[in-house]
C-alpha positions as CSV (number, residue, x, y, z in Angstrom):
1,M,4.7,-20.2,41.6
2,A,2.1,-20.2,44.4
3,D,4.4,-18.0,46.5
4,L,4.2,-15.2,44.0
5,S,1.9,-12.2,44.8
6,P,-1.2,-11.8,42.5
7,A,0.6,-8.9,40.8
8,A,3.7,-10.9,40.0
9,Q,1.5,-13.9,38.8
10,A,-0.4,-11.5,36.5
11,V,2.8,-10.3,34.9
12,F,4.1,-13.9,34.5
13,W,0.8,-15.2,33.0
14,A,0.6,-12.2,30.6
15,F,4.1,-13.1,29.4
16,N,3.4,-16.8,29.3
17,S,0.1,-16.3,27.4
18,E,2.1,-15.1,24.3
19,F,3.6,-18.6,23.9
20,D,2.1,-21.9,22.7
21,W,3.1,-23.5,26.0
22,I,1.8,-22.9,29.4
23,E,3.6,-24.5,32.3
24,D,2.7,-24.4,36.0
25,G,6.3,-25.1,37.1
26,V,8.7,-22.5,38.2
27,P,10.6,-21.4,35.1
28,G,13.5,-19.5,36.7
29,P,15.0,-18.2,33.4
30,Q,11.7,-16.8,32.3
31,F,11.1,-15.1,35.6
32,K,14.6,-13.5,35.4
33,A,13.8,-12.4,31.8
34,I,10.5,-10.9,32.8
35,A,12.1,-9.1,35.7
36,A,14.8,-7.6,33.5
37,A,12.2,-6.4,31.0
38,L,10.0,-4.9,33.7
39,R,13.0,-3.0,35.2
40,A,13.9,-1.7,31.8
41,A,10.3,-0.5,31.2
42,V,10.2,1.1,34.7
43,D,13.4,3.1,33.9
44,Q,11.8,4.3,30.6
45,V,8.3,5.1,32.0
46,V,9.0,6.1,35.5
47,P,12.7,7.2,35.8
48,E,14.2,8.1,39.1
49,F,14.3,11.8,39.7
50,S,17.7,13.4,39.7
51,T,16.5,15.9,42.3
52,P,13.3,16.0,44.3
53,W,12.4,19.4,43.0
54,N,12.2,18.8,39.3
55,S,8.5,18.0,39.5
56,T,5.6,18.9,41.7
57,F,5.7,17.2,45.1
58,T,2.5,15.2,44.4
59,H,3.7,14.0,41.0
60,M,7.1,13.0,42.5
61,I,5.4,10.9,45.3
62,S,3.1,9.2,42.8
63,A,5.9,8.4,40.4
64,R,8.1,7.0,43.2
65,D,5.2,4.9,44.5
66,I,4.5,3.5,41.0
67,R,8.2,2.8,40.4
68,A,8.6,1.1,43.8
69,K,5.6,-1.2,43.1
70,L,6.8,-2.2,39.7
71,L,10.3,-2.8,40.9
72,A,8.9,-4.9,43.8
73,I,7.2,-7.2,41.2
74,A,10.5,-7.4,39.3
75,D,12.4,-8.3,42.5
76,E,9.8,-10.9,43.4
77,L,10.2,-12.6,39.9
78,D,14.0,-12.4,40.1
79,K,14.3,-14.6,43.2
């Protein structure tokens, strides 16, 4: 787990803190489950724009940036 970014570690530990067990190993299935849930949340909260003109330019850039950062965390956990 040491090779995870601080953002990915924060997501994992937030998930892990809801259980009675805390393990410092690399729980692959849990990482994949967290990544899948994070991707689903991203699609609900920050959906991809069907066209670049359905929102203001500033809003579009912000949403894409947020989406990219969240999906990067999901990708990192899904390795």
